Every structure is written in C-alpha cells, then in structure tokens.
N, C-alpha and C positions, 0 to 999 in steps of 0.2 A: 549492541542489540541483536537478538537472535533473528533467523531468517524473516524477512519481511513477510507479513500475512496479510493476504488481500482476500476478502471473504466476497463470493458471488452470491448476489441475491437478485430477486425478481419475481415478476407474477408467473403462475402456472403456464407451462408450454410456449416460454418465452425464447428457449434454446439454451438456456443456462448451461446445461450438462454438455452440449455440444461445444460451446464456447470453453468450457473446462478441458475438454478433450483437445481442443486446438492449441490451448496454452500449455498443456503438460505432454502432448505427443512429440516423439522424437524418432529419428529414422530407427532407433534400437528398440523402440516400443514406449508405452506410457509408463512414466513413473509416478505411481499413484498409490495410495495407501486408503484405508478406510478408518473412520473413527465415528463408531454407531452406523447412523444412515448416511452420514456426510463423508465426501471424498476429498482427500488431500493429495496434492501433487507439487513437488518441490523442483524447480528448474534453476540453472546457473544463469546470473545476469551477465549478458554479453557486453564485454568492454574491450575494445581494441587496444588500448593502453596497456592493460594487464596481459594480453596476449603478447605484445610486443616485449614487455618485461621478461615474460616466460622465454621468448626466444633468445633474449640477452642472456639470461642466467642459466637456462637449462636445467631447473631446479629438480630435485627427487619429488617434491610434491607441488601442485597448482591447485590453488584454492579461489575461484571466483566467489564473488556474493551470491546469495540465493534469495529467492522469492517461493514463498508457499502460497499456492491459490487453493482456495477450499470452495468446493461446490456444496453449498449450504442445502440440506434436505429440509425445505419448509412442509411441515405436515398441514393437512387440510384442517381448517377450522370451521366451526358452525357459523352460519350467518349471523353477523354482528360481531363476532369475535376476531381479535386481532391474531392472525396465524404466526406472529413472531413471540407472542407473550411466553410460550414454554420455551423459547430458545435464548432469552436475554443474556443468560450467563455465558453459553457457549458463545454468542456473538460478541459478547464483550472482549474476546480475546483479539478481534480483528483490529489491525493497525489502520485500515481503510475498507470501504465498503466498494465493490465493483458491481453497479446495478445494471443488469443485462434487461434491455428494453425490446419487445417484439417491434421489428419494423419490417416484416416479411409477411407474405401472404394476405389473406382477404379477412380473415376472421380470427378473434383471439380466444382464450381458452373457455369463454362464456358462450360462445357463438354469436358474438357481436362484432360489428366492423372494427378492424384494428385501429386504435386511437394512441398513437405512440406517446403523445404529449399527456394524455389523461392517465395513461398506465405509469409514466415516469412520476407524475404527481401523487398518484394513488400509493405508490410503494415508498415514497418519501414520507407520506402521511402515516403509514403504518409505523415508521420508525418514531416518529412525533408521539403517536398514541401509546406505544409501548412505553416510553419514557413517562408520559403523563400518568399512565395506570401506576408506574413504580413511585412517582413522586406522590400521587394521592394516598398510596398504601402507607408510605413512609410517615406522611404528615398525619394521617389518620393514628398510627402508633405514636407519634409524639404527643398528639392530643390527649390519647389515654393515659399516657404516662404523667402529663401535667395533672390530669384530674386526679390521678393516684397519689400525687404529691412526690413524685419521682422527679430527679433532675434530668433536664434535658439540655441539649446543646442549642442555645438561642441562635448562634451564627449559623448552625446547620439548619435549623427551621426557618430562618430568614432567607437563605439563599434558595431553599426548596419552594418557598413562597413565591420566590421571583421566578424560579423556572416554570411552576405552574401557571402564573399570569402569562409568560410567554408561550408555553406550549399550547395553551387554551386557544391562541390567535391561529394556530396550525403551523407555526414557524418553528424549525428545529433549533436546538440549543447552540449549535455552533454559530448561529447569526446572532447571538446574544453577547454583549461585551460582559465579562466578569473579571474581577479583581483578582490578583494572584492567589490570595487567601482563599477565596471563593472557588477558584480552580481545584485548589488542593482539598477542600472539602468535598466537592464533586467527584473527584477521582475514583473514590471507592465503589461509586454507583455504576460506573461503566455505561454511562448513558448512551444508547444508540445514536441519538440525533446530535451528540456532540462530535462524532467521528467523521472523518473526512469522507467525502462521496466522490466516486468516478461514475461515468456512465458510459455503456455501450451500446449503440443502437445496431442491433442484430438484423442486417438487410440481407435481401436476396442478392444472388449475384448480379442481377440486371443492374443494381443500384448501388454499385460499389462508389459511385461518384457522389453519393450522399444526397440524391435528388429526393424530393418531397420530404425532406426531414425540417424544413423550416419551422413548423410549429413546435416540433420537439426542441429545436436550438433556442428559440425563444423562451420557452419554459426554463431550460437549463440557465439560460443567460441571465434570468431575473436572480438565480441563486449563484451566479459566478462559477457554475460548472462547465467542465469540457465534456464534450460528446465525441466520442470515438466511433468512427464507422467500421463495422466488423461483419464479415460475411463468414459466420461460424463454420458451416460444412466445407466450405472453400479453404479456410485457414487450417482446419482440421486434416484435410486432405495434403496440403502443401506441408505441414509440420513433419510428416512421416518420410519426406523426400531428403536425400543427401544434399549437401551445399550447392553442388553444380546443378542438379535438377531444380532444387528450390530457386536458383537464380534465374533460370528459363522461365519457371514457373511465374515467377514474380514479373518478369519483363512481359510475358503473355498477356497479364491482366493490367498492365500500367501501375504496378505498385512498386514502391521503393524498398520497402523492407516488411517481414512479417508484422503482423498486428501484435504479436506477443511482445516485440521489442518497443513497439510504440506504446503499448500499454504500461510497460515496466518503466520507460522514460517518462512517461506521464505521472505514474505513481511517485517517482523520485522527485518530480517537480512539485506535486501536490503536497508531498509530506515534508518537503525541503531537506531531502537527503542528498548526500555526497559521499564520494569515496576516496579513501587515501590507501596507500599501499605500503606494505613490508616486502623486502626483496632479499635474496641470498641463494646459495647453493642448495639449502635444504628446503626452502619453500618461497614461492612467489604468491602473496596473498592479498586480496581486496578485503577492506574493511568499510563497513556502512555505518555513517553516523549522520546526526543532524547537522545542517549548516549552522556554524557558530560555535560548535564544540571546540573548546580549548585543548591544548595539548596533554595536559595532565589527564583530563577525562578520556582522551583518545588513547594515552598510554594504558589507562586502566581497562579499555576494551579488550587490548593484546593480552594483558595479564595483570592482576592485581598488584603483583610484586612490582611491576613497571611503575605503577602508580604510587605505590607506597615509597619506593626508594628514587623516585624521579629526580634527576639531575638537570639534564638538558635533553632538548630532541635535535638531532641531526635531521635538516629538511632540505630537499631538492625537489623542484617541479618536475614531474615526470618527463616532461618533453626534454628538459635539460639533460637529464639522466640518460636517456636514450641517445641524444646526440653525442654527450661525452663517452658513453660506453662503460663508465664505472664511476663509483663514488669518489674514489682517489682523484680521477680527473675533474669531477665537480668541484672538490675541494680546491684543488689548484688553479681552477680558473674562477673561483669565488662564486659559484652559482650554488654551493652547499653552505647553508647558514646554521648556526647555533640559535636556538630559540628556546623560551623559557616556558614555565607553567602556563601562562595566561595567553600564548600565542595561539590565535584562530586558525585552526587547521583549514586548508584549502582543498578544493576538489582537484584530485590527480596528486596530490604531494606524496612524495616518497619519504618515510620516516624511518630513523633508526633512533631507539631510545637509549640514552645514557642513564643508568641508575646504579644505586648501591643496593647490593645484594642483602 
C-alpha cells in the first residue's frame, strides 16, 4: 500500500492546522506540500526495530514506512448545507479520518460556549449526511432508469436502500454489517461514514491530563472510538526540537512521547496494520501491510515479479535476527524458517523472497 493517508477534519477554528503543523514539523523544517487549498505532509514512521536493523547492516539506503497527513481545507457552506458535499471525491482517498475537536478556550467559532461532545457528534453527522445525499441521488438515478426501461443493477439498488435506511437514523455506515458482496458493491462510492475515524481532543496546556473531557469520552465510547489528548501549540513547538531537547521538553511536561507517535500507533491499531522488513547491504526497509496478509501478497508489495515467481519466503523474527547478527546464523540455529504462499506474515518479520525470475 502507498503511504498511509490520514485526513484531518473538524469544525472551523478547532486548531486543525496547528495540529497538522505539530504532526509534520521537524527540526529541519516542515515537510509539506499543497494540493489546491489542502496541505499535505509526509512523515517517517518511527520504529526502533528498523533502526536497529539499519545499525546492523549499515545499508546504502534506509527506508522507513511513511504516513501522509492531510490538512483538509473545508469551505464555508450556506446555512443548512453540508460543508463536505463538495469534497467527497477528494475525501474518498483517505485511509482514515482524524477528527480534531476543540477542547480549549471558552467559545467556539460561532461564539457559543465550547461543547466538545456536541462538536464531535456534529462532525460525525456531516459525514453521515454527505453519504445520505450521495445515496439518495444514486437511487433517484436508478429510479429514472427503471422508468425509462433501462437495465439497472438490482443488487446495487438493494444495498443502497439498506444504506439509506441506516443513514436516516443518523448512524455511520461503518456500524452496519454488510456481506462481502455488498462491501464490494459499495467500494466504488467511497462513502465517508464507512471510513475509520480517530479523534483528537485539542486541549489547552493546562489540561494535558485530559481533565474535563468525560462528556466527550462518553460520546466517543458509544461509537467505540478512541480519544487522544493533544495540545497542538505545545506539540508544534516540541516537534522542531532536536532529540535531546525534545526528551527534556517531554520530561518537563510529564509526557512519555510526542503525540505524533501516539497518533501513528493508534492509526496502525485502528486499521490493523503491521510492518515487515527486508534487509541487506543495499537497503533496509519497512513495508506496511494489513494484519492477516499472506506471504504471496506481501511479496507482491515488494515487487510484482516476486509475487509472480514466488517459490518460498525465508522468514525470521526481527528480534532473533538482531540477536544472531546474520541470516546465516539464524539458519544455523533454526530460527530462520521457510514458509509458503499462504503463510500469514507477522509484525516484525524479516523476509527474503525466493522466486523464479
């Protein structure tokens, strides 16, 4: 899969852009680009195992996995209109949404008292309403085609009716159980409420302990969503420091690690992602795959030729390789295994693919 894409969404003035800066800032500056009004920044996924493999092999090239954060520019919408309606195609590229919720200050963008739980529910409803609008338009087109005597896909119409009924309750599509065939039919629509969601409570520096967030946590718990506590200005400042200064900064504020790392780890959990590694003098590299991916598909991620000519995979857990110091030593002590096409790749596996050219 390409770099994991996490799209930041939220109500106006929730601090979304400052969160983006905190996630993409480095001591060398911010690595960001623009796509229209939207901002994109790609960061390396920190992985101590991969760093240890680099030190072992001293390769010419070192390639960690990557995450791309997208600061979505949500245009203002007239009263009663969904601000996401014009962005559904762009938002469809997201692997998951990171919802930024205002949990700082006294007033929100409307001049009303900050209600983080209500803001959370409102943004979720915007995703639902966007999908409902798309479903209704498609069903209307199908109805017109029927009247004109044109052939329509009845399975598609049936699953869209099911979606409409569910969305009209205000519930996101990801909370509905679909069959494998229905999921396949829905894939082309890129419905927003089908996508996984994470939530960031953007707090003031004085509330790093998450105090006062119980109503928000309760609202998130109902949908089995995790809330990450994040002070955007603080994190943005810290992200620009070198490793030594950053460690001291974290200690001063009683933090174990930057919020960027916690967010990436949470995204991997949410999307059931794991990493496997390829090693050698030329390159040490991390590859991101879904949990449950078999060796044949993992080989194809490295190169299609490896999938096409796959014979066997040489596999050793990363920890065993670091302990033995070489693949040859792992083979000698029987920690290196030969696995076939259906082997389910495990997090931290180091793999070498044998294949026919």
